[in-house]
N, CA and C atoms as an extended XYZ file, in Angstrom:
120
Properties=species:S:1:pos:R:3:atomname:S:1:resname:S:1:resid:I:1 pbc="F F F"
N         9.074      -12.795        7.896 N   MET     1
C         9.198      -13.636        9.093 CA  MET     1
C         8.634      -12.927       10.316 C   MET     1
N         9.065      -11.684       10.507 N   GLN     2
C         8.560      -10.918       11.643 CA  GLN     2
C         7.048      -10.717       11.540 C   GLN     2
N         6.592      -10.461       10.318 N   LYS     3
C         5.168      -10.278       10.093 CA  LYS     3
C         4.399      -11.556       10.439 C   LYS     3
N         4.966      -12.688       10.061 N   ASN     4
C         4.333      -13.967       10.311 CA  ASN     4
C         4.213      -14.264       11.804 C   ASN     4
N         5.275      -14.030       12.553 N   SER     5
C         5.228      -14.274       13.993 CA  SER     5
C         4.256      -13.323       14.679 C   SER     5
N         4.176      -12.090       14.181 N   MET     6
C         3.214      -11.143       14.732 CA  MET     6
C         1.794      -11.626       14.494 C   MET     6
N         1.563      -12.195       13.333 N   HIS     7
C         0.241      -12.724       13.010 CA  HIS     7
C        -0.145      -13.849       13.964 C   HIS     7
N         0.777      -14.747       14.218 N   LEU     8
C         0.523      -15.835       15.164 CA  LEU     8
C         0.279      -15.300       16.567 C   LEU     8
N         1.053      -14.311       16.919 N   PHE     9
C         0.892      -13.680       18.223 CA  PHE     9
C        -0.501      -13.077       18.371 C   PHE     9
N        -0.953      -12.370       17.351 N   LEU    10
C        -2.274      -11.748       17.392 CA  LEU    10
C        -3.369      -12.794       17.477 C   LEU    10
N        -3.204      -13.875       16.752 N   LYS    11
C        -4.191      -14.950       16.790 CA  LYS    11
C        -4.294      -15.542       18.191 C   LYS    11
N        -3.158      -15.740       18.806 N   LYS    12
C        -3.107      -16.274       20.164 CA  LYS    12
C        -3.795      -15.328       21.143 C   LYS    12
N        -3.450      -14.058       21.052 N   GLN    13
C        -4.072      -13.049       21.900 CA  GLN    13
C        -5.585      -13.059       21.750 C   GLN    13
N        -6.026      -13.134       20.525 N   ASP    14
C        -7.446      -13.045       20.234 CA  ASP    14
C        -8.210      -14.191       20.876 C   ASP    14
N        -7.718      -15.403       20.739 N   SER    15
C        -8.420      -16.539       21.323 CA  SER    15
C        -8.330      -16.532       22.843 C   SER    15
N        -7.198      -16.073       23.348 N   PHE    16
C        -6.999      -16.077       24.794 CA  PHE    16
C        -7.945      -15.120       25.515 C   PHE    16
N        -8.205      -13.965       24.918 N   PHE    17
C        -9.003      -12.939       25.594 CA  PHE    17
C       -10.385      -12.751       24.977 C   PHE    17
N       -10.811      -13.728       24.219 N   LYS    18
C       -12.074      -13.606       23.488 CA  LYS    18
C       -13.249      -13.287       24.406 C   LYS    18
N       -13.224      -13.795       25.614 N   ASN    19
C       -14.369      -13.651       26.516 CA  ASN    19
C       -14.514      -12.265       27.122 C   ASN    19
N       -13.446      -11.533       27.190 N   ASN    20
C       -13.502      -10.239       27.871 CA  ASN    20
C       -12.854       -9.171       27.004 C   ASN    20
N       -13.705       -8.439       26.290 N   GLU    21
C       -13.198       -7.525       25.268 CA  GLU    21
C       -12.324       -6.420       25.850 C   GLU    21
N       -12.751       -5.815       26.923 N   SER    22
C       -11.961       -4.711       27.481 CA  SER    22
C       -10.636       -5.219       28.053 C   SER    22
N       -10.680       -6.379       28.692 N   GLN    23
C        -9.436       -6.969       29.187 CA  GLN    23
C        -8.526       -7.332       28.018 C   GLN    23
N        -9.114       -7.860       26.966 N   ARG    24
C        -8.334       -8.226       25.790 CA  ARG    24
C        -7.635       -7.003       25.205 C   ARG    24
N        -8.368       -5.919       25.090 N   ASN    25
C        -7.796       -4.703       24.512 CA  ASN    25
C        -6.673       -4.148       25.372 C   ASN    25
N        -6.910       -4.142       26.658 N   GLN    26
C        -5.908       -3.648       27.595 CA  GLN    26
C        -4.639       -4.505       27.526 C   GLN    26
N        -4.841       -5.798       27.587 N   GLN    27
C        -3.722       -6.734       27.570 CA  GLN    27
C        -3.004       -6.702       26.226 C   GLN    27
N        -3.793       -6.573       25.175 N   PHE    28
C        -3.201       -6.502       23.842 CA  PHE    28
C        -2.250       -5.324       23.725 C   PHE    28
N        -2.671       -4.171       24.178 N   CYS    29
C        -1.829       -2.976       24.091 CA  CYS    29
C        -0.527       -3.178       24.851 C   CYS    29
N        -0.636       -3.736       26.021 N   LYS    30
C         0.533       -3.997       26.843 CA  LYS    30
C         1.476       -4.985       26.149 C   LYS    30
N         0.930       -6.103       25.709 N   ASN    31
C         1.752       -7.133       25.070 CA  ASN    31
C         2.313       -6.678       23.740 C   ASN    31
N         1.502       -5.943       23.010 N   TYR    32
C         1.950       -5.458       21.703 CA  TYR    32
C         3.172       -4.563       21.854 C   TYR    32
N         3.133       -3.653       22.791 N   SER    33
C         4.279       -2.760       22.985 CA  SER    33
C         5.511       -3.539       23.446 C   SER    33
N         5.308       -4.567       24.255 N   GLU    34
C         6.441       -5.398       24.674 CA  GLU    34
C         7.077       -6.101       23.482 C   GLU    34
N         6.236       -6.643       22.621 N   VAL    35
C         6.745       -7.346       21.441 CA  VAL    35
C         7.473       -6.389       20.511 C   VAL    35
N         6.900       -5.224       20.313 N   VAL    36
C         7.531       -4.228       19.442 CA  VAL    36
C         8.899       -3.832       19.988 C   VAL    36
N         8.977       -3.615       21.273 N   LEU    37
C        10.255       -3.237       21.875 CA  LEU    37
C        11.281       -4.359       21.746 C   LEU    37
N        10.832       -5.584       21.889 N   LYS    38
C        11.727       -6.725       21.752 CA  LYS    38
C        12.274       -6.842       20.335 C   LYS    38
N        11.429       -6.487       19.361 N   ASN    39
C        11.825       -6.649       17.960 CA  ASN    39
C        12.645       -5.491       17.422 C   ASN    39
N        12.801       -4.439       18.188 N   LEU    40
C        13.561       -3.283       17.713 CA  LEU    40
C        15.062       -3.594       17.626 C   LEU    40
């Protein structure tokens, strides 16, 4: 279940930041750590 929601999250991130790779990477790192902390 957690894996599945993470997959959806990544898909969303990818489409949202597709136009700006460096912004996407930066934002991804930030959001990813937030999600990980929430799931702990």
